[in-house]
C-alpha positions as CSV (number, residue, x, y, z in Angstrom):
1,M,26.2,-3.7,40.9
2,G,26.7,-1.0,39.1
3,Y,27.0,-1.2,34.9
4,E,29.3,1.0,33.0
5,T,28.1,-0.1,29.6
6,V,24.6,-1.5,29.2
7,A,21.7,-2.8,26.7
8,A,18.9,-3.4,25.9
9,V,17.3,-5.9,23.4
10,D,13.4,-5.6,22.0
11,L,12.6,-8.8,20.2
12,G,9.0,-6.9,18.8
13,S,6.9,-8.5,16.5
14,N,7.6,-6.4,13.7
15,S,11.4,-5.4,14.5
16,F,14.4,-6.5,16.4
17,R,16.0,-3.7,18.3
18,L,19.4,-3.9,20.6
19,Q,20.8,-0.4,22.3
20,I,24.0,-0.8,23.9
21,G,24.8,2.7,26.1
22,R,27.2,4.1,28.9
23,L,26.3,4.6,31.9
24,V,27.5,7.9,33.3
25,G,25.4,9.1,37.0
26,D,22.1,8.7,35.7
27,Q,22.7,9.6,32.0
28,V,22.6,6.8,29.5
29,Y,24.7,7.8,26.7
30,P,24.1,5.6,23.2
31,L,26.7,4.0,21.4
32,D,25.1,1.4,19.6
33,S,21.7,0.8,18.0
34,L,20.7,-2.0,15.6
35,K,17.4,-2.8,14.4
36,E,16.3,-5.6,11.8
37,P,12.8,-6.1,10.1
38,V,12.3,-9.8,11.6
39,R,8.7,-9.5,11.1
40,L,8.2,-12.5,13.1
41,A,4.6,-11.7,13.4
42,A,4.1,-12.6,9.6
43,G,5.3,-15.9,10.6
44,L,2.9,-16.9,13.0
45,T,0.8,-19.6,11.5
46,A,-3.1,-19.7,11.9
47,G,-2.2,-22.2,14.3
48,K,0.0,-20.3,16.6
49,L,2.6,-21.3,16.0
50,L,5.5,-20.1,14.5
51,D,7.6,-21.3,10.7
52,G,10.8,-22.1,10.0
53,A,11.6,-19.1,7.9
54,S,10.7,-16.6,10.9
55,Q,12.7,-18.5,13.6
56,L,15.3,-18.8,11.2
57,R,15.5,-14.6,9.8
58,A,15.0,-13.7,14.6
59,L,18.4,-16.8,15.6
60,E,20.6,-14.8,12.4
61,T,19.4,-11.3,13.9
62,L,20.3,-13.1,17.4
63,R,23.5,-14.1,17.1
64,R,24.8,-10.9,15.3
65,F,23.1,-8.6,18.8
66,G,24.7,-11.5,20.5
67,E,28.1,-10.8,18.7
68,R,28.0,-7.1,19.9
69,L,27.0,-8.0,23.0
70,R,29.6,-10.1,24.0
71,G,31.8,-9.1,27.3
72,L,29.1,-7.7,29.0
73,D,27.8,-9.1,32.3
74,S,24.2,-10.5,32.1
75,G,23.0,-8.0,34.6
76,A,23.5,-5.4,32.8
77,V,21.9,-6.5,29.4
78,R,17.7,-6.6,29.7
79,A,16.4,-8.8,26.5
80,V,12.7,-9.0,26.2
81,A,10.3,-10.2,24.1
82,T,6.5,-9.2,23.1
83,N,3.5,-10.2,21.6
84,T,4.1,-12.4,18.8
85,L,6.0,-14.5,21.6
86,R,3.5,-14.5,24.3
87,V,0.8,-16.1,21.6
88,A,3.2,-18.5,20.4
89,R,2.7,-21.9,21.2
90,N,5.6,-23.2,20.3
91,A,7.6,-20.3,22.4
92,P,8.9,-21.9,25.2
93,D,11.2,-24.4,21.8
94,F,12.5,-21.6,19.9
95,L,13.3,-19.4,23.2
96,L,15.5,-21.7,24.1
97,E,17.4,-21.1,20.8
98,A,17.2,-17.2,21.0
99,Q,18.7,-16.9,24.3
100,A,21.8,-19.7,23.3
101,A,21.7,-17.7,19.9
102,L,22.2,-14.6,22.0
103,G,23.3,-15.3,24.8
104,F,21.9,-13.8,26.7
105,P,18.5,-15.1,29.0
106,V,15.2,-13.6,27.3
107,E,12.1,-12.5,29.4
108,V,8.7,-12.5,27.3
109,I,6.3,-9.8,29.8
110,A,3.2,-9.1,29.6
111,G,1.6,-6.6,27.4
112,R,1.2,-4.3,30.4
113,E,4.9,-4.8,31.1
114,E,5.1,-4.0,27.2
115,A,3.4,0.0,27.8
116,R,5.1,0.5,30.9
117,L,8.8,0.2,29.2
118,I,7.2,2.4,26.2
119,Y,5.9,4.8,28.6
120,V,9.3,5.3,30.2
121,G,11.7,5.4,27.3
122,V,9.4,7.7,25.3
123,A,8.9,10.0,28.8
124,H,12.7,10.6,28.9
125,T,13.1,11.8,25.5
126,L,10.4,14.5,26.3
127,P,11.1,17.8,26.7
128,D,8.6,18.8,29.2
129,P,8.0,14.8,31.0
130,S,6.0,16.7,33.5
131,R,2.6,17.6,31.5
132,R,-0.3,14.2,30.9
133,Q,1.0,12.5,27.8
134,L,-0.7,10.0,25.5
135,V,1.9,8.0,24.3
136,V,0.5,5.4,21.3
137,D,3.0,2.5,19.6
138,I,1.5,0.6,16.7
139,G,3.8,-2.3,16.9
140,G,3.7,-5.4,14.1
141,G,1.3,-7.4,16.9
142,S,0.0,-5.5,19.8
143,T,-0.5,-1.5,20.3
144,E,0.1,-0.3,23.5
145,V,-2.1,3.1,24.5
146,I,-0.9,4.8,28.1
147,V,-1.1,8.2,29.4
148,G,1.5,9.0,31.9
149,R,3.2,12.0,33.6
150,D,6.7,12.7,34.6
151,F,7.7,9.4,34.6
152,E,4.8,7.5,36.2
153,P,2.2,5.8,33.5
154,L,-1.2,6.7,35.0
155,A,-3.2,4.5,33.0
156,L,-1.8,1.7,30.1
157,E,-3.3,-1.0,27.8
158,S,-1.9,-3.7,25.4
159,L,-4.4,-4.1,22.6
160,Y,-3.6,-7.5,20.7
161,M,-4.2,-5.3,17.5
162,G,-0.7,-4.6,15.5
163,C,-0.1,-3.7,12.2
164,V,1.9,-6.8,10.6
165,R,-1.1,-9.0,12.8
166,Y,-3.4,-6.6,10.7
167,S,-2.1,-7.1,7.5
168,L,-2.2,-10.7,6.9
169,E,-5.2,-11.5,8.1
170,Y,-7.5,-8.6,6.7
171,F,-4.7,-7.7,2.8
172,P,-3.5,-11.3,2.4
173,K,-0.7,-10.9,-0.4
174,G,-0.5,-7.1,0.6
175,R,-4.2,-6.3,-1.3
176,L,-5.6,-3.6,-0.7
177,D,-9.7,-3.3,-0.8
178,K,-12.6,-2.0,0.7
179,R,-14.3,-5.3,2.5
180,G,-10.8,-5.5,4.0
181,F,-10.8,-2.1,5.3
182,R,-14.1,-2.5,6.6
183,E,-12.7,-6.1,8.9
184,A,-9.5,-4.3,9.9
185,E,-11.6,-1.1,11.0
186,L,-14.8,-3.1,12.9
187,A,-11.9,-5.2,14.7
188,A,-10.1,-2.7,15.8
189,R,-13.1,-1.4,17.0
190,R,-14.2,-3.9,18.7
191,E,-10.6,-4.4,20.7
192,L,-11.2,-0.7,21.6
193,E,-14.3,-1.8,23.1
């Protein structure tokens, strides 16, 4: 079934995003866009559980997004969750609440699917997507690295290294020091090997 209005919801580890657009032929024209700095990854405990405060921030944001999506058919909306909800042990319980707040199903996607979606989105903004491109997306919980041409990724990877995760682990309480930088660099090198 074709839809005139479509929407995408990204439950990222740092920010949640909502994009609503109108389909005309093969073009999508933006109608509405929201971005909220939920910092879900900051609420991930050492035991890989989402704390109550981060869940509350996320659910409040999803309720606001749901208000904007009211009236759209479920087939016209794709909501995806990324790294933090891939690793959180209590993600299944949280996702039930998240879906109720949003009013639409939420799919936890694999890192490689996240990388593919990032590349396709970026490729549609490039003046000449026929050239080979390198796309790097540093998220809150993971970093995606993609090489592609046209609208097809040729090689892609999702790495467990994101800005929120690294800031909490190597720079606690915002403290910047040589030791933290050294440890963060070593961790990044290990992840890239």
